[in-house]
N, C-alpha and C positions, 0 to 999 in steps of 0.2 A: 075504587080507594086505595086500593093498594098500592097498583098502577104508579097513582101518583103518588103517595107517599114514599115508593123508592124513587121517582125523579124530582122530590121535592129534598130528599137523602142529598141524593145525589150533586142536586144545583148550590146546597148549602154545604156542601161537601169543596166542592172547586169551589167557591169563593173562597171559603176560609184556605184553604193551598195559593187561589191567585192574591191576598189579602195577606201570606205568610215566603209570600214570592217578593216581592215589591224590592224591599233591599235582597240587588240577586246574592253576594253571601247567606242567607236561608236557607236556598233552592235546596240546601240536602238536610234538613231535619222537616222542609215541607215536605217533601220527598218520602222521608220515613214516616212521617205521618201519614199522607195519603194512604201506599202503601198499608198502610195498619187497618185501616179504618174500609179499604177497600177487599183484603184479604179477608177481614170480617163478613164484608158484604159479601160475596164472594160464598163462606161457608153460610149464607144465607142470615148471620146473626145484623139485625139491623136496628136503629135507636140509640141516642145519644150520641149522633153523626159530628156535632162541635166539641160535647166534653172530652171522647175519644183521640179528637182529632187531637185540639191542643195539649188533651196530657198526654199524647207522646210527641207531639212535638218538643213538650221544655222536658220532657223525659231524656230523648236522644239530643236535644240543642248541640251540645259539645260536636261529639262522633261523628253527625248530620256534617256540620261545619267542615273539618278537615276533612273526613270523608269525602265531601263535595270539592271540596277546594285542589287537593288530588285528582281525582279525577277530569276535575275542567281543566284544571291545567297543561293534565296530558296530553286531551282532547283540544286544547289553544295551541297548545306545541306539533303537535302530528298533524293539525290545519295548515299551521303557517309554513310547516313543514311541503305535503302539497303543492301550496302557494307556490312557492319556490320550487319546484319540480317543475312546475304547468309553465310558470309566469315568467320565469330568472335565467332556468337552467337551458343550454342549447339543448334544443329538442332527445340529442343522444343518450341522454343523460333520466329518458323517458320511465328506462326500466327499473329504476331507483322508486316509482311509486309502490310496488307492489308490496315491499314488506311495510311502504309505512302504511299504504287499507291496512293488511292484512293487524298491523300494531291497534289502528283505530277501532276493527270493528273489536280486540277480544277487552279495549275500553273500554266503550260503547256497550256490551257485553255485562263485564263486570258493572256495571252505572245500571245496569236493569235489576240487575240483579241483589246489588251492595243492599240496595237503600229493603227492601222485602226482605233481604235478614236481616238491615238495622233492629227492623220494624221488630222481628219477633225473638231473636232470639241476643242474649247478653255476651259481647266476642270483641276482643281484643280490632285497631284498623286494621294492623297486617296480617290475622287470622281470617276477617272480614275481606277483604280483598283477596286473599288464596283460594278461600274460600268461593266466591264470584266467578273466579273464574276458573277455577274445577266443577262447579255446578256447569254453568254453560259451558263450558264444554263437555260434559253425560249428560249435559239435554241440546243436542250440536241443530234439533228439530228446531223445536222453543225456541231457541236465541236467535237463529235463520229468522223463522219469525216476525216477534218480532221489530228486529235490529230492519226488517224489511219495510215493516209498516210504515214504525220514524222518519228510515230513510225517504220512502214515497211521499212520506206527509211533506217534506223539507227539501226533494226534487221541486212536485208539481207546487211548493209554495214558491221558490224559486225563482220559475221559470211562465208564472204565469197566474197575470197581479188578478185580475179576481176571486182565484182557490187562496192567495194568502188573502185576503180581505177576511173568506168566507173559515180560514179554517182561524184564524186570529181569532172572528165573532166568536166561534162554537168555540174553545178553549180559556175566553172568561167567561160561557153561561154554561155550561157542562162538560165542553170536550176533552180537561185532560181530567175530570174525574173518571167517564167512558172510559181514555183510554186506557185509562187503571186499571180497572174494574174487567175491561177485559183481558190484561194479562194479569190479575191476580187468579181468574176465575183457571190458568192454567201455570200460576206459577207456586196455585196453593199443591197441586199432587204435588209436583218437587220438593215445597217445601217440605211437605209430606215426608217421601223420600227420604230425607235429608234426616230427619227424626229417627225415621221410625232405625235407618243406621248406627245413630247414636244411644 
């Protein structure tokens, strides 16, 4: 019964997340709320899933929106740069991809840490971005682990139609919440170290 209750909480959380992500620009507050709930779950706190989610969504709406627009715009710009390097410029310019990949890695890393930080601490947007980059560098193995998982899912989805359908179906049902919970198990320790230093 406990296991079924945990699964139900994850399904309910995933539904809340997907519904609040439908207008894409609200993905930032939704990610902050998702992180808020899964960090609580990682600490063994279950129950009131929808209430905690929507409370965090409302509380972090403005900052989450701005943070998401900044990070999404940076990702889109860097992805466009990679497209130009690979499909527009002559092959002799391929080395230009190295700094772009490094910047994209930093952007994705900041995204992975920014929303859990937003869910836990009250900070300005510049400080959130700065702390996200610093924590991602100080916990580089964890950062690489999370980026590799996300990159593998994206790569497999782009190159295999069946896996794309599978991952998409899972993300609508339980996948987003489950992945966030997995990351939160590790992120919780990183955030605890940050609290101890503060």
